[in-house]
C-alpha angles and dihedrals in degrees: 000000000000135000118182118191112195137161092260098050150300120294128179150136118274117252137020129086124334109273093022098073139002096289127166093263090052092050091050095047097050095039090053092048091050091049091050091048093047093050091047091048099047111010087230119131099206133093129183119216135183136164144205121238101262119139097255093048098101093048094048091043092055091050093048094047092048093047094049090050089049089054090054094254123140112228130216103197114197092184115205102017144133133259094249092046091056089046090056093044097054098068091034089059092042087233129165091240146311142252122209114198102214140110089209110215096356120117122268097272089066131080134166149186109238109197126217131188126224093281091057093252129120113276116262124253091256093050092045091054090050092052092050091049091050090050093050092048093042083229099172140085127223122231126260117248096266091051099052114133126251129231128227120187112212122181095168097093095083088066093038091054092049092046090054090050093049090051093059111112093227095053107091110193092176093056092047093049092047091053089061094211121197108213136187115205125203107190096165090237093291135109094297084075087069102033105040099052090044090053093046092053090050088051091055099257105148102180112061122163109197116213116183092349099140105110096220098120094242097131106207092203140003101308097222106106097234126139093254090058098047103063093117092049090052090049092050093049088059094041094050093040087234126174093223146006119216124201127184133177122245095275095039100236095113123064138186137166140218117214124233090259092058094254122127118259085210125247090239088060097052090083092039093056095044091047091050090056094045093048092052088063104025117034113211148103131311136204135199133158123272093258095056126102122282088228090088090058090049093050092045096050092045088057092050096255133120124248122216130190125218134191115271114277132073094251090055092049091050092049091052092045090056092045094055097031092239118194092208136007145148144129135302091243090081095277114145119190113190108181094197085073102028143310101265139088106272124181092186096060087041090058093049094049094043094050091049089051092048092047093051092042086061097207138084127293090247091055090048090051091050090056091070129077109271117233134163126212120209118200120203140151139203122211118219134185117276093245093054116121097230094179090056090049092053090049090055092051089048090052091052091054099032092127091060121081106265143165131212099185089109114015109304129316119185123191125210106186102289094348126081144178126208123198118195128176119227115244092214107033138038090257136124113208114212121203119181133176133199140152090269139025090250094053092048093048093046091052092050091048090050092054092045089052089050090052092049091048090052090049092039090233117162 
C-alpha cells in the first residue's frame, strides 16, 4: 500500500492501514486540514469538488463531502467531472478552493485529493506545506451542529465549460464542422467518455466512434495515454477510416492524438501543435517544463516569440507563464494550458484548438505532424544507495559540463546544440531520472548512456 503526501495533494492506493494507503481516516484528515487552511486563507465557507469515474470515487466523495460539512464548509459537488472543469468552477462559484478526486493517470487501485486554491489553480508549494503541517498536527476544529455545511449538487458545469471553449476567438466551430472529421475517442471508461463526445458534438463533429467511453471506472488498459497503451485506439482509427483518434486520461487534463494512418501524433507534440496554431494568430511567449521537447522552442522562435523553461510540475509552469506573460504553455505529457480560458492543463480546450488548427491546415494529421521538427526523448534512471549525496553528485556533473549551457532550476539540464539531457532526483527514492532528447532514438540513447557513464565514473562504479 502507498500513500504519497505532496504539496499538490494526497495520492494513495485504496485499502490497508491508516497512513499506509488512502484509507477513510486519511481522506478525512487531509480534507479537514485543507478546509481549515482554505477558510483561514480566504474567510469563505465554500468548497467545490468533482471526481473522475474510478471505482473508489463514490466512497471517497462521500467521505470528502461529509468532512467538509463537518468543518462547516458548504459544498458544491459537480459529481462526475474533470480536473479542468473543477478549476473553472472554483472562481465561478467564488469558493475558497476546490478538491478534485482523481489519481490522474494512475491505475484503478489509486485515488487522490488534488487541491486547488481560490483562483482554481493548484496550491503553491508554501501553501501545500502548510496544509500538510496542519494535517499532521490535527490543527483544526470541527463545526457545532448548527454550523454544519450544506451540499449543492450542480451538473451544469459540463455545458458551462464547453460554452466558454466555444466562445474563444481562436476556436472556429464553422471550420471544424466543414472539415467533417471522423473521430475515435478512447476515454479509458472515465469522465472523458461524457465530456469529450459532448464537446465534439458542440464543435460540429458528426461522426464520433466511442471506444471505452462508459464512465464505470473499469479501465480497459493502463490509463496513462502513452503509445503502448493505445494499440486498440490505433486499430480502431484504421478500421473506422477515421481522420483522428483522441485519447485522454481519467481526469481529462492530458491529451494525445492518433493520426489517420494509425501512427501516434506523439504526446510531446500535442502542445507543439496547439502552440503553433496559437502563435500564428497571437505572437507571444511560450513555456514548458525542462523535460519537454525542444520542438516547442523551435516553433516559438520561428514565430518570433520567446520560449521559457520551468521546473517540472504544473504549478511551476503556471508560475513561469504568468511571469513571462505566455500566450500558451504546458507540459510534454499532453498537457495544454491556455491562459485565455484558465491556468490549468485542459484536454477539452486542447481538442478544440487542435481541431481548428487541423481544419484550417487542410491536410491530414500525419502531414501536420511531419511539418514539425522531429525529436525523440529517451527516459532512463540510475539507482543509487540511500546514503548517496545526490546533490553533490549533480554538482560534480555540472562542473564537468560547465562550459555547456545548463540550468539548475530543477535538478540539472545540460544543452548540446539542439540536444539536451535532464537529470532529476526522485523525492521518494535514491534514484536519478535521466531524460535526453535528440533528433533520433539513437542520438537520444547515446546521450543518456554518456551521462550515465559519467555518473558511474564519478562514483567509481564498474
